[in-house]
N, C-alpha and C positions, 0 to 999 in steps of 0.2 A: 435175569440176574446178571449183573456186570461182573467180569473177572476181577480178581484182586489187583493185578497189574495189567496194563495194556499200553500200547504205544500212544504217546501224546507229545504235543509241541508246547514247550514252556518258554516264556520270555522272562529273563532275569534282568532287572533294572537296578543298577547301583553305580555310584560315581567312584567306587573303590575297585580297581582291577583285581585285587587279591580276593575280595569277596566273590566277584564274578567267577574267578578261577575255582574257588572252593565249591560254589553251587554247581558249576558245570561238571566237576569231578564226581560229585555225589549223584547227580541226576542221570548222567549218560549211562550209568551202570544198570538202570532199571529195565529196559532202556527207554529213555526219553530223548527227544530232539530239543536242544537248548539254543535259544537265540539270546544275544547279549545287547544291552544298551547302557551307555554310561550317563545318560541324563533323560529327563522326562520328555523333552522335545523330540529327540530321536526315537524314543520308545513310542510316542504317539504316531510318528510316521510309520513305524513297523506295524502297529495295531491297525492302522487304516488300510495298509496294503496286504495284510495277511488275513485270510479267512479261516485258517486252520489252527488258530491259537486255542489252546485248551486251558492255560493257566498263566497268570502274571505274578511274579515275585517282585515286589516294588519297595524300594527305599523311600523314606519320607523327605529327608533333607538332601537336596541336590542342586547343583548350579543350573542356571538357565532361567527362562521365563516361567517355567512350570515347576511346582513342587510335586512330590508324590501324591499329596492329597488332591491337588488340582487335576492331575492325570486320572486319578480314581474317579473323580466326579465326571470328567469328560467321557470316560468309558461307559459309565452308567447312564449318561444322557444320550448315548448313541444306541438307538433301538436295535440296529443290526448286530451290535457287539456287546450288548448289556448282559449277555449270558456268561461272558468270560469271567471265571473266578479270579479274585485278587487277594493275595496274602501280603500284608505289609511287613517288611523286614527293616528294622532301624535300631540305632544305638540309643534312641530316646525312648525309654520304656515307662514313662509316667502314665498313671491311670487316665489323666485328662487327655493326653495325646492318643492313648488307645481308643478312648471314646470318640475323639474327633475322626480317627481313621474309620471306625465302624459306621459313624454317621455319614461319612463320605461315600460309603458303599463297599468298603472292604469286607471280605468274607472271614478273614482270620488275621491274627497279629502275632508276630514272634519277634523277640528282642535280641539284639546283638550283645555279646557273642552267643551263638546258638549251637546246639548239639546236632550232629548229622542225623541221628536216629529220630529225634523229635521233628526235624525239618521234613524228612521223608514221610513220616506218619501223617503230618498235616497236608502234605502235597497229595498223597493217595486219597485221603478223605475228601478233599476239595474236588478232585477229578471225578470221583464216583458220583458226587451229588450233581455236578454241572453237566455230566454226560447225558443224564436223563433230561435235564432242562433244555439242553441244546437240541435234542431230538424233537421235543415238543415245539420249540421255536421254529425249526426248519419246516415242520409240517404246517404250522400256521402261515408261514411266509409263502409257501407254495400255493396254499389256498387263496391268499390275498392277491397274488399276482394273477391268478386265473379270473378273479371276479372284477379286476380293474376295468373301468370303462374307457372307451376310446371316443375321441371327438368325431370320428367317422362312424357311419352306420355299418355294422358288421352283420352279415346274414349268411344263412346256409340253406341250400335247396336239396330236397331229396331226389331220388332217381326219377320221380314222376313230375318234377318241376314245382312241387309245393314248398313253401317256406317252412323249414323245420326249426329255424332259430333266427331271432332278430335281437340285436343288442339293446340294452336299456335306453340308449339315446334316441331310439326310434321316435318316440312321441315328441321330444324336444326338437328334433330335426324336421319331421313331417307334419306334426300337428295331430297325428292319429296314433291311437294306442297300438302296442305291438300285437295284441290279440286280434284287433280289427284288421291289421295288415296281413297277419298270417292266415286269416280265414278266407282270403280271396285268391282267385286264380284267373289269369296269370299273375305272377308276382308284381306287387306295387301298382296294379292297374288303377287303383283309386288316385294315385299321386302323379301319374304320368300326364304330360301335356298331350293333347290329342294329336298334334303333328308329329310327336316323337314316340307314341305308344307302340305302334307297329314295329318300328325299327328296333326299339328296346327289346320287345318280346321275342322277335325273331333272332336277334343276336344272342340273347341270354339262353334261350331254350333250344332253338334249332342248331346253334353253333356253340356247344358247351365248351369247346377248347378255344381259349382266347388267342388272338394273334400275339406274337412276341412284341412286348414293349408298347402295346397300343391300348389306350383307354377309350371308352365310349363316353362322349359328352352329350347330354340331353337336358331338356327342361323338366322341372319338377314343380308340381302345383301343391302348395301346402293347404291345410284345411281352411285357412283364412283367405284363400284364393291368391296368395302371393306366389309369384313365379320365381323359382330359384334354378340356377344352373348346377348340374351334378356331373361328376366324373365316375364311371363305373369301372372297377378293376375286379377280375375274378380269376379263379383257377379251379380245375376239377378235383374232386375227392374220389380216390380209388381205394379198393380193398387190397388185400395182400396178393390177390390174383390179378391185380391191375385192371379190374373191371370198374367201370364208372358207376359210382353209387350216389353222386350228387355234385353240387357246386358250392364253393365258398367264395364270398366276395365282400367288397366294401363300396360304399357310396360316399364320396367326398364333395362337400359344398365348395364350388369354384365360382360362385356368383361374383364375388369381389374381384377376382382376377379378370373375368370377362368384362366387367364394367370398366376396370382400369385400362384394359386393352382398347376398348372402344373410345373411351375418353382421350387416351393418349394419341390415337390416330387422328381424331378430330382436332385435338389441340395442336398437333404438329402441322396440320394443314393451315390453321389460322395463324400460328406463329410464323410460318414461312412467309405468309402474305404481310403480316404486321412488320416483320423484320425488314422486308423489302421496302415497305413504305417508310418506316422509320429511318432507314438508311438514306433514302432520297430526301426526306424532310430535313435531316440534319446536315446535308451536304452544302446548303447555302442558307443565308439569312435574308436573301432578296425575296420579298413577299410573293410577287407574281410568279417568279420562277419556281418557288416552293409549291405554290398552289397548283400550278399547271402540271408539274411532274407528279404530285401526289394524286391528283384526279385521274391522270392517265394510267397510273399504276393500279389504282383501285378498280377502275373500269376493266382493265386487262385481267386482273385476278378474278373478278366476278363474271366476266364475259357479258357485259352490258354495252349498250350502244350510245347512251346520252348521259351527260352530266354537266352541272354548273356549280360554281361557288361564288356567293355574294358576300361582301364584307361590309360591316357597319362603318360608315364614315360620316361624321357630322350629322348623326341621327337619321341616316338613310342608308339603304342597301346599295352598294355599288358592285357591278359585275367585274370579277377579277380573273375568273377561269371558266372556260366553256369548251365542251367537246361534243361534236355531233349535232349541234343546234346553232341556229343563228342567234345573235344577241336579242333581236326583237322577239323571237319565239321563246327564248329563255325568260323574258319578262312576263309573258302571258301565262307561263306555267303556274305562277303563284296567285293569280287572281282568284281562283275558287277557294283559296285557303287564307285569305287576308291580305293579299297583295304584298308590296315590298315596304311596308311600314314596320320598323323594328319594334315599335310598341306592341304590335299585334302578336309578336313571336316571343316576347320575354318569358312567358309561362307556357308556351305551346309545346306539346309533346311531339315526338317524331310521328310522321304520318306514313302509313303504308296503304296504298290503294291499288285495286286491280279493276280493269274494265275491258272486256273482250272486244275485239275490233268489230265483230258483227252485231254488237249491241247498239241500241239507239243512243243518241248523244246523252252523255251524263256530265261528269265533272270536267272533261276536257273537250276542246273544240275541234272543228274539222281539220285545222292546220296540224294539230298534234296527232289526230286520228290518221291523217294522211301519212305520217311517219311509221305507222304500224305499232305504236306504243300500246302495250296492254297492262304493264305494271310499272309503278314508280314509287319512290320513297323520298320524303323530305325530312331532313334532320337539322334542327336549330343547333348552331355552334355556340356553346357557352363556355366561359372561363371565369372562375371566381364569382359565380352567380350572375354574371352579366352576359347578355346576348351580343356576340360579335360577328355573326355571319349565318348563312344558310347553305346547306349542301343538298343538291337535287341529283338523284340518280333515276334513270328510266330505262326500261328494257322492252323489247318486242315479245319476250317470252312471258306468258301469263303466270307461270309457277315461280317466277323469280321472287327474291326477298323472303325466303323461309326464315324461321327463327334463328338458325345458325348464321345465316348471312346478315340478318338484322344485328346480331351481337357483334359480328365482325365490323360492320359499317359503323356502329355506334362507337366501337373502340377507335376506328380510324378517324371518326369525327372528333374525338377527344385529342388525337394527335394533331389534326388540322387546327383545332382551337389553340393548342399549345404553340404550334408553328406561327400562328397569327400574333399571339402574345409575344413570342420571342422576337419576331420581326419588328414589332412596334418597340419592344425594349431596345433592340439594336439601334433603331432610329433615334430613340430617346438618348441612348448612351453616346451615340455619335454627336448629338447636339450638346450633351453634357461635356463631352471631351473638348469641344471647341471652347465652351465656357471655362473649363478647367485650365486649358492652355493659357487663356487670357488671365485667369486668376493667378496662375503660376508666374506669368510675367510681372503681374502687379506685386506678388509676394517677393520676387527678386528685387524689385525697386524698393519695397518697404524695408527689406532686410539689408540693403546695401548701405544704409545710413542709420546713425543713432541720433541724428538731430531731430528733436521733437517737432519743430515747426515744419521741416521738410516732410516728415512722415505724415503729418496731418494734411498738408497740402496735396501730396500725391494720393493719399487715401480718398479725399473728396473728389478730386478730378476724375479718378478712375471709377468711382461709384456712380457719379452723375452720368458718365459716358456709357457704362454698361447697362443701366436700367433706363436710359433715355429720358432722364428727368430734366426739368427746367433749372433747378437749383438744389443744393444740398448742404448739409452742415454736420459737424461733429461737435457734440456737447460732452464735456467731461464733468464728472461728479466731484463737487467739493465736499469731502467727507465731514468737515467741521460744521457746515451750514446745511448740508443736504441739497444745495442748489445745483442746477446744471449750468455750466459756463460755456459759452460758445468759444471753442478753441480753433476752429477752422470752418471756412465756408467757401462754396463754389457757386458761381452764377451771378446775376446782376445784383449790385449793392451788397455783395457778400462781405466786403471789408467793414461795413457798418455794424455787422453782428459781432465782430471779435470783441471778447470781453464782456458782452451782454450776459446778464444772469437771469435764468428762468427760475421763478420761485419754486421752492421745494414741492414736488408732487403736482405741479401745474402742467396742463396741456396733455396732448397725446404722448409726447416724449416722456413726460413725468410718469404717465401710467405704464408705458413700456418698461421704464426703469423699475417701477414698483413691482410689477407683475413678472418681470424677467422674461418676457416673450415679445415676439414681433407683432406689430399691429398694422393692418391695412385699412385705410379709410377712403371710400370712393367719393364722399361729398363732405368735406370738412365744415362747410357753412351751416349744415344742419346738425352737426355733431356737437353735443354739449361739452365734450372734453376738449375741444379745440381752444387754444389760447391765441387771440388775435393780436396780441402785443407785438409779436415778431413781424407781422405784416406791416404794422405801423412804422417799424424801424426801416424795413427794406423797401417799402412801397409796392411789393408784390401782392398778388391775391392767391392765396393757397386754396386750390379746389380739391386736389387729391393728395394724399400723404401716405408715405411708407416709412415706418420707424422700426429699428432693430437695436436691441441692447448690445453694448460692447462688453464681452465677458472674457476675462483672462484669469487662468488658474482658478476657475470656479467662483470668481468675484466679479461683479458688475462694476465697471469703472466709468460708464457713460452711455450715450445713445447716439446712433447715426440716423439721419433723416434725409429723405429725398422727396421733392414735391413736384406735382404737375407733370405727368408723363406726356411726352410730346405727341404720341399717337395712341389714342384709346386709354384704357384704364390699366392700373397695375394688376398683375396676375400673381398666382401662387408661385409661378416660376420666378418672377421678379423678387418675391419674398425670399426664396431659397438663395438666389444670387446675392441679395443684400446680406443675408445671414452669413454666407461664406466670406464675403468681403469684411463684414463686421468682425468675425472671429480672427481673420488674419490681421486686420488693422489693430484690434485690441492687443494682441501679443506684441506687435511692433511698437505701439504706444507705450505699453508697459515696459518693454525693453529700453526704449529711449528715456523714460523716466528713471529707470534704475541706473542707466549710464550717467545721467546728470547727477543723481544722488551719489553715485560712486565717485565721480570726479570731485564733488564737494568734500567727501570724507577721506580722500586719499592722503592729504597732509596729516590729518589726525591719526590715521592708521600708521603712517611711517613713523610718526613721533612715538606712538604707543609701542611700536615694534622695537624702537631703540631702548625704551624702558624695560620691555620684557626681556630683551637680550641681556641687559645689565642684571636683571633679577635672575635669569637663568645662569649667568656666570657665577653669581654669588652662591646660588643653590648648588651648582656643581662643585665649587670649591669647598663648601661646607660638608658635602657628602663624602669627601675623600678620607675623613678621619672620624673616629669615634672617641677620641680623647678630648675631654672638656677643655683643657688648656689650649690644645691645638686649635679646636673649633673657634674659641674666642679670639685667639691671636689672628687667625686667618680672616675672621669676620671684621675685626677692627682695621686690619690692613686694607681690605677691599673697600670698606666704607670711606676710609681716608682718601683713597685714590678716586672714588666716585664723587664725593661731596667736597673734597679739598678743605676740610676743617683743619684748624691749627693744633688742637689738642683733643684727645678723646679717651674714653674709658668704658669698659664693660664691667658691671657688677652683677652678682647673683644675689637673689633674695632667699636667705635661709628661712627655716620655719618660723623664726622670731621676727621676720620681715626687716632685719637690719642688713643694709648693703654690705657685701663683701667683695673687695676688689679682685678681679680675675685678670684683666688685661688693661694696660694703658699704653698711650703712644709715647709720652715723654716723661711725665711725672704723675704722682698720685694726688695732686692738689684738688682735682675735680671731685674726688671721693671724700676729701677732708674739708672742703670749703663749705661753710654753713649755708650760704645763699644758694649755691649750686645744689647742695644736698636737699634743701627744702623744695627747690623747683622740681627736682627729680621725684621726690616723694609725692608731690601733687600729681605728676603724670601717672604714678603707680596707683594713687587713690582714685583718680578719675578714669583709669584704665584706657587712656588714649594718649597719643603723643602730644607734647607741649612744645610750642615753637615761640621763641623770643627773637624776632628779626632785628630789633634795635633796643639795646639795654638802656639807651639814654632817654627813652620815652616812658619809663616806669618809675615808680616811687623809690625803688631800691637801686637807682642809677649809680649812686656813689659806691655802694658795695661792689657792684659789677665793675665799676671803673677802677677800683682798687686792685682788682686781679686782672685788669686789662682784658676784659671780655666785652666785645661789641655785639655779639649775637650768640644765642645758646639754644640747644634743642635737647630734649629728653624723650627717648623712644622706648616705650615698654616692649620687652622681648616676650611675646606670647608663645606659650606652648599650646597644647590642645585644649586645656581647660583652666589654666592659671598663668599668671605672669611669672616667668622664670628669672628675669633680671631687667636691667636698664642699660641702654646705650646712651652715654653722655657725649655731646659734641659741642665744642666751643670755637668761635671765630674771633680774631682780634678786632676786626671791623664789623660794622653792621652787615647783615646778609639777608637778601630777599629770598623767600621761599615761594616758588611758583605754586599756584593753586592746584594745577593738575599733577604736580610732583608729590603732593601730600599722600595720596593713596599708595604711590610707589614706595615712599619711605615707610609707611605702615606695613606694607607687604614685606619689605626687607626685614623689618623688625620681627615680624612673625616667622620668617625663614630662619633667622638666627635663633629665636626662641625654640623652634621645633628642633633645630640641630643640637642645641644644648640639652633639650629634653631627651633626644635620642641617645646622646652620649651618656647621660645618667642612666637611662634604661639599659644600655649596653653593659654598664658596670654591674647592675643588678642581675642581668641575664647571665653574665659570666659566673656570678656567685651561685645562682640557682642551678646552672648546668652541672656544676661539680656535685651538688647535692643529689641531682637526678641520676648521675652516673653511678653513685654508690648504691642506690636502690634498684638500679636496672638489673644487675647480676642476680640479685635475690628473686626478682620477679620472673626472670627467664627460667631459673631453676624450679620455681613454684609451678609454672605452667607446664614444664616438662613432666613433673610428677603427676599433674592433673591429666596430661595426655596419656601417661602410662596407665593410670587408673581406668580411663575409658576403654583401654584395650584388654583389661584383665579377663572379662568374660569370654571374649573371642579367643584369647590365648589358651584358656583352659580347654576349650573344645579343640583347638589346634593341636594341643599336646595329646589329647585322647585319641585322635585319628591315627597318628603314627603307632601308638600302643596297640590299637585294634589291628593294624596292618602286621605288626610284629607277631601278635597272637595268631593271626590267620596263617602266616608263613610257617610258624612253628607247628601248628596243628596239621598242615598239609604234609610237612616233613615227617612228623612222628606217627600219624595215623594212616597214611597211605603208602603203599609200595610205589616208589617213584624211581625213574631212571636217575643216574648220577647227575647228568647235566641239568635235569629239572630240579633235583634236590639242591644243587649248587645255586641255581637261579633264585629259588625261594630264600635260601640263606643270604644271598647277596641283597635281596630286597629287604630282608630284616635288618641287615647292616646299614643299608641306605636310609631306612626309616630312623635308625638309631642316630646316624649322623645328622639327619634332619632335625631331631630333637636338640642335638648339640648346637647346631647352627642357630636354631631359634633362641636358645638361652644366650648364646654369644651375641646375637643381634640385640637382645635386650640390654646386655651389659655395655655393648658399644654405644648404644643410643644414650644410655644414662651417664657414661663416663665422659667428662669434659676433656677438651683438648688443651695441652700445656705447651704446644709449640709457639714460638714467638711469631712466626709467619705460617700458620697452618694452611694446608690445601686439602681439597676434597675432590674426589671423582664423582660427578653427578650420577653416573650410571650405578656405581657401587652403593652410593647413599640410597638411591631409589630401590635397589635390590633389598637392602636391609629393611627399609620401610615397608615394602610389600611382604617381606617375610613376617613382619609383625602383624600386618593387617590381612594376611591371606585368608584366614578363617572368616573374618568379618565380611570381607568382600565376597567370598564364595556363598555364605549363607544369606547374604543380602541379594544374591543373584545378580551381581554386577559383572558385566563383560569387560575384561581388562584388555587394553591394547597398548603396546609399547612401540615407540618409533625412535630409534637412536642410530646415529651414524657409526660406522666402524671406528675403533680407537677410543682412547679415554677422552673425557670432557672434564678437565681439571680446572677448578675455580679457586680463587684466593679467599677461602673462608674456612672456618672450623667445621669438621665433619659432624660433630654432635649438634652444633647450632643449625647447620643446613638440614640435618635429619629431623630436627624439631620442626622446622618450617614445612618440610615435605610431608611429615607425618600429619601435621595439623591440616594441611590442604587435602590429603587423601581421606582422612576421617570425616572432615566436613562434607566432602563430595558424597561419600557413601551414605552418611546420615541424611543429607538433603534429598537423595534419590529414593530412600526407603527401600521397598521391595522391587527390584528389577531396574535395569538401566545399563548404561555403558560409561566407562571411564577410560579416557585416552590420555597417555602421558607421552609428550614429545620433547626432545631435546636436540638442539643444534647450535653450532657456533654462528654468531652474527658479528663480524668484525672483531673487536677486542672483547666481546661479551659472549657469554653462554646463555642462551634463552631456553627455559624449560616451561612447558605449558601443561596445565591440568584441565582437561576438557570433559565435563560431565553432561549427561542428558537429563539433568534434574529439572524441577519446575522453574528455575531462575529466581533471581532476587528482585523484589518489587522496586520500582524506581525511587520510591520515597525512602527506602532503607539503604539503597546503594551508596549514597554519600557518607554513611555513618559506620560502615562495616569495619573500618580500620580504627575506629575510636575505642579507647579503653573502656571496659565494662559495658559495652553496647552488645547485647545479644538478643536474639529472638527465640532461643531455646528455653524450654521449661527448666532445664538444668544446665549450668554453665556459668563461667566467670565473666565471659565477654572479653578475655584477655588474649585468646589464642591468636587471632588475626592481628591485633595491635602489636603484640610482641614479635610476631613473624615479620610484620612491616618494619619494625625497628631493627631487627637483626639484619635484614636485607639492606636497609638504608645505611646502616653503619659500615657495611662492606662495600659502599659506593655502588650499590645496585638498586633495582627498582622492583616493586611488587604491585602489579596492576590487575584490575578485574574488568571483565566484559560480560554482561549478563542481560538476557532478555526473557521476559515471562513466557513460559511454555517452550523455550528453545534451549535452555540449559545455561551453564556458567563456565567461563574460562578464566583461570588465574594464570598470569604470566610472571615468571621470576627471571630477572636478568641480572647476572653477576659477572664481574670482570674475570678474564682468564687469569690463571696463576702466572706470576711474573716469569718464572723459568720457562713455562710453556710458551708464553708470548715471545720471549727472546729466541727460543728455538725456531718458531715460525718465521720470525723476521730474518734469522740467519739463512733459513731455507729459501 
């Protein structure tokens, strides 16, 4: 039977310090030990570190990553602390929330404000119930710890040496059941290796007291005959009189450790030898030096007397390194195994042979027997699947070349093969370097000139010289006909080929062009692709031919050919050289062609540049004004200066399409003259400029003569989609219009038309701007009301919290005898909470009240404080961690406080709603030059890239509820104050909004004065 009251440890969890004070005052009188936590995260840390908790009093709504319900679930999920009773204490007393708390594992539920007597009664009841449960849990836990199994075999011996206990892992470790093991004497006799049985038994029974820090290691034979290494640790068991009553010990499987130790020692020996050999192999690329040093090192490491290395050269083995043998004797070694024919060794495996010196003659002859050789090994040296040498090692010791040494020798053989390959690559690289140097010299010659004839001549002379040909040629592709044209030739009668055309696709050159690859033909006379027409022109007989396509910038521009090598046949090496020359020559030929083409076009380019400069000057002049009259006057003045006409006029076409004069040079006769007007109307109807270079050559010559006009032009002034007007130009004498100047004149007409259209649009835009300005103020006020509505629910809870605090303070003062200083402290808390309510209401009024100053200013820090006062409850219950970073002193910007508060409120609420439950919001502000920059950085999900360009557009929203005007109005407010509002967001990484506003004028002047 448990007592009515007893000592207990109680954890009180609430984010309100006043509630914690009240609970502590009530509980410590019982007496109970009270622990305090202001959020669920710190409470969970206390629960994890304290094993003496008897009860948890837990609030539901708290800041941080965990709510009260989350903490309740975590406690119930922890098997070692699931017995701790939990009573939920919260201001939210709805039935649904009570049900959620009980579902989460709470034992009881009490709503705020609570009565002290009711709280104590519920605490006493919960402690009595859980005390019994905890005693049962601790008993079960002690039993579970005792029966836990160990990976080691645990045993006990009685005073007579019999096994009294063997842990359950016995059968898994030994293969024998515990009953079978316990039935035998001496202990574990069935499992011991014969060589270790006596040592094990004597140590365990004859010497029951173990040496300090010493384990006995021995071999253990499982039931499947597998041998394992074990380590024995033991200690004596004594009674209260210190008499020995038995032994207790453990057997640990150390097989893996012993295997690692053995393998590590063996590997270290091999790596030492391999490292020494690899060092010597890599010291030089001279083949004979490398092979001799490698062979000497290997023989020294193995302690053997004889060795040779043969290398494959031109399909036969050649001796390159020998130690301890004569060259003649070295050749005789291979006769019993296939001799020195590389074909016999391509698939041959390494050979290890032994023959005692006292045996009759076997595989080796008397000469080798005379050296005392009893063991030898032959290893084919292979690289990339090809045989490139043989390694022979021989020893007078019969036991040489055991498996470990064979592995080492095979590894060294691979290094020797690699050394041979590297040495050959070195020789090949050196030969390539010589060719590359020559190619470089040729490239310098080709790039030193842009004369096409010289490029072709240098190319062919160098090509024929490098591949040792009798003659050669360069054929360039005629893209119109597909034919190959001989552009350069070297050798006898080469000049006869210049200009000769090879029919499209004909001959070996045609095929190289078509297939885009090099071709090598050893006998052209029997090749059906050969075209003999070239030989008939030169008088030569082509026997061998090498052709490579000329490719520049991915495009084939011709073919290069060389015929009849002076010594032997063309090789693949010649093909590579020709391809290198062809690639260099192709670029040089292409550059020479481009230079020639550039020279031909330079005059046209200069002329076009002059026209473009004139067009640019007209465009720049027209863009300086948005007044239609000014635009037309400037245009007409510039055109008269450029084209030197005698009289001109610009008319606009109204919606009735009747010309209206805007600008003229001297008089308005051009717009009133019937023949000129009819000519201009034709230009508008045809939608193209009309030119009349000589009025004397047309039927209306007399009418034009009457107004003394010798030439006339009408240029439609195009806007973006319609004709805006007409430019009329008249010359007293006939005037020639250059054909290439017509596009320029049309472009100028379009420039003037676009300028007129822009001026008209400017007038419309000015009118629309005034209309937008009137509706903007109404829109800002509407969005401010919408933002206030979104905060209504959070503000209601925010007001309830100070009321609860005031009630707690008054309860403590009225119900408990307190010292005067404590009573004053609680009354001051009540007064602070009352002031907090006043500040909250005042913040709402300040936010809603517009500024009436002509040049209002706002302190960024103060505005953010008011915004956070309005959103504090929403932030706290959304479990958002707030961080503020401000420099000392005010940050005053030139803007109205109410409008800046609307922007900041919108950004804070959007960030909190985007993060949902849990996250962090950081607000930074700092001066940057003449601007104040404020950043709102949240850890939310980020804005998708597809939505990011639209977030500042009016009525664009991704929320189920919302007008889509918040960010659009915020953007407009900041922009009107000559500031910027920008966003940087990445999915999964959060969003940052940056507000930059100019400093207040007075503040800026003060800084400049300082």
